[in-house]
Backbone bond lengths (Angstrom), bond angles and torsions (degrees), N, CA, C in turn:
res aa  C-N    CA-C-N  psi(-1)  N-CA   C-N-CA  omega(-1)  CA-C   N-CA-C  phi
1 X - - - 1.437 - - 1.517 110.99 -
2 X 1.322 117.79 -35.38 1.468 120.02 -177.71 1.525 110.67 -61.70
3 X 1.312 117.17 -38.88 1.467 120.39 179.78 1.523 109.79 -67.76
4 X 1.321 116.94 -41.56 1.472 120.44 177.94 1.524 110.22 -61.33
5 X 1.332 117.75 -43.77 1.468 120.86 178.41 1.520 110.60 -63.00
6 X 1.319 116.89 -35.47 1.461 120.72 -177.42 1.522 112.59 -69.58
7 X 1.322 118.36 -31.04 1.466 119.97 -174.98 1.524 114.07 -103.99
8 X 1.337 117.67 -7.07 1.458 120.49 -174.99 1.535 112.96 -62.46
9 X 1.314 118.31 -31.27 1.463 121.25 -178.91 1.520 112.97 -91.72
10 X 1.321 117.63 12.92 1.460 123.24 176.55 1.531 113.13 55.41
11 X 1.342 117.02 57.47 1.468 119.59 -178.01 1.529 111.43 -73.71
12 X 1.332 116.00 158.09 1.462 121.10 175.22 1.522 111.12 -78.19
13 X 1.343 116.17 -30.95 1.460 122.76 -178.06 1.513 109.38 -121.52
14 X 1.329 116.01 140.87 1.457 121.50 174.70 1.519 107.25 -127.97
15 X 1.337 116.33 121.66 1.456 121.99 176.69 1.519 107.70 -106.70
16 X 1.323 117.54 121.53 1.459 122.29 -175.98 1.524 109.72 -124.13
17 X 1.318 116.39 114.85 1.462 122.43 -179.93 1.524 108.57 -98.24
18 X 1.324 116.22 109.50 1.472 122.93 -178.19 1.540 111.13 49.51
19 X 1.336 117.56 56.43 1.471 120.34 -173.82 1.519 114.73 -66.46
20 X 1.318 118.19 -19.13 1.470 120.15 -178.67 1.524 112.24 -111.44
21 X 1.318 117.52 5.47 1.461 122.02 -173.09 1.519 115.38 -57.55
22 X 1.322 118.06 -38.96 1.466 120.91 -175.97 1.526 112.34 -104.61
23 X 1.331 116.09 17.52 1.459 120.00 -175.91 1.526 111.67 -109.71
24 X 1.331 115.91 156.01 1.460 118.98 172.75 1.528 108.09 -71.20
25 X 1.302 117.52 164.15 1.468 121.56 -171.54 1.526 112.59 -63.04
26 X 1.322 118.93 -36.77 1.462 120.73 -179.67 1.526 111.49 -67.97
27 X 1.316 116.89 -43.68 1.465 119.99 177.86 1.521 110.21 -66.03
28 X 1.330 116.78 -37.19 1.463 120.65 176.41 1.521 111.83 -59.65
29 X 1.320 116.60 -41.12 1.469 120.76 177.27 1.527 111.02 -63.47
30 X 1.316 116.09 -40.13 1.467 120.43 179.28 1.530 110.79 -64.69
31 X 1.315 116.65 -40.01 1.470 120.55 178.07 1.520 110.30 -64.57
32 X 1.319 117.12 -42.22 1.464 119.87 178.75 1.528 110.74 -65.20
33 X 1.320 118.27 -36.87 1.470 121.45 175.58 1.527 110.42 -63.74
34 X 1.330 116.40 -40.69 1.467 120.72 177.20 1.527 110.00 -60.72
35 X 1.326 117.29 -46.80 1.464 120.67 178.87 1.522 111.32 -62.27
36 X 1.314 117.21 -40.49 1.465 121.07 178.53 1.538 110.27 -62.93
37 X 1.329 117.47 -43.78 1.466 121.36 177.99 1.527 111.29 -62.60
38 X 1.327 116.70 -42.99 1.462 120.19 178.23 1.527 110.68 -62.25
39 X 1.326 116.25 -40.07 1.463 120.59 178.69 1.525 111.33 -64.76
40 X 1.320 117.03 -40.36 1.469 120.73 177.47 1.524 111.57 -63.42
41 X 1.333 116.44 -25.87 1.465 120.97 178.87 1.529 112.15 -88.25
42 X 1.336 116.44 8.48 1.454 120.27 174.68 1.514 116.08 101.50
43 X 1.309 117.58 -0.20 1.465 120.31 178.39 1.526 109.67 -79.67
44 X 1.317 116.35 143.26 1.457 120.96 174.53 1.519 107.04 -92.65
45 X 1.324 116.42 122.59 1.462 121.83 -178.05 1.525 108.11 -117.03
46 X 1.327 116.01 120.65 1.462 122.20 177.28 1.517 106.97 -111.47
47 X 1.323 115.76 121.65 1.464 121.15 -178.34 1.525 108.74 -116.23
48 X 1.319 115.80 128.93 1.459 121.85 173.84 1.516 106.57 -104.41
49 X 1.337 116.77 125.38 1.465 119.41 -177.59 1.525 111.15 -154.61
50 X 1.315 114.96 154.73 1.461 122.02 170.34 1.528 110.16 -100.12
51 X 1.315 116.94 -8.16 1.458 123.30 -175.87 1.529 109.91 -82.75
52 X 1.312 116.93 112.45 1.463 121.61 -177.65 1.527 112.58 -63.97
53 X 1.317 117.48 -30.79 1.466 120.53 177.65 1.535 110.59 -66.13
54 X 1.321 116.04 -42.67 1.467 120.23 177.53 1.523 109.47 -65.26
55 X 1.316 117.37 -45.88 1.468 121.02 178.89 1.524 110.68 -59.53
56 X 1.318 116.68 -40.01 1.458 120.91 -179.58 1.518 113.98 -65.25
57 X 1.324 117.10 -20.19 1.461 121.25 178.82 1.528 112.03 -83.91
58 X 1.318 116.35 -4.03 1.467 121.06 -177.36 1.531 110.66 -93.42
59 X 1.324 115.41 156.88 1.466 120.52 -179.67 1.520 112.65 -74.31
60 X 1.311 116.99 -29.56 1.460 121.69 -177.32 1.513 108.96 -140.12
61 X 1.324 116.67 137.82 1.457 121.33 179.01 1.524 108.41 -120.71
62 X 1.315 116.07 125.65 1.456 122.93 174.11 1.521 105.75 -114.23
63 X 1.322 117.03 125.20 1.451 121.83 -177.05 1.527 109.78 -108.72
64 X 1.324 115.82 135.73 1.456 121.24 174.34 1.512 106.67 -113.51
65 X 1.330 116.36 121.16 1.464 121.45 179.99 1.512 108.71 -141.06
66 X 1.309 115.20 128.56 1.464 121.55 179.67 1.527 111.86 52.42
67 X 1.323 115.36 38.72 1.454 120.46 176.71 1.521 114.70 78.80
68 X 1.309 117.44 5.33 1.477 121.74 179.24 1.515 110.37 -111.23
69 X 1.320 115.15 147.40 1.454 121.50 178.52 1.514 108.81 -102.04
70 X 1.337 115.82 127.79 1.473 121.63 -179.98 1.512 110.04 -119.19
C-alpha cells in the first residue's frame, strides 16, 4: 500500500527505502519492474537498499560507507 500511496499523485521523484525488504522474491521482482517502468516514463526513482541484487538491477549505484559517498 505504501508504494501505491507514493505513486498515486504522479510525482516526479520517488524515494524508496528498502522497498522489497518485507516482500517475497516474486513480489519484489514485480515492484522493481514497476520502478523500472516508472523510470522509463521519466520519473526519477531513488532506491535505498542493502540488497546487492536490488542494487544491481539499478542503472546507477551510489555507495555510502564510513560517511563517504562513492
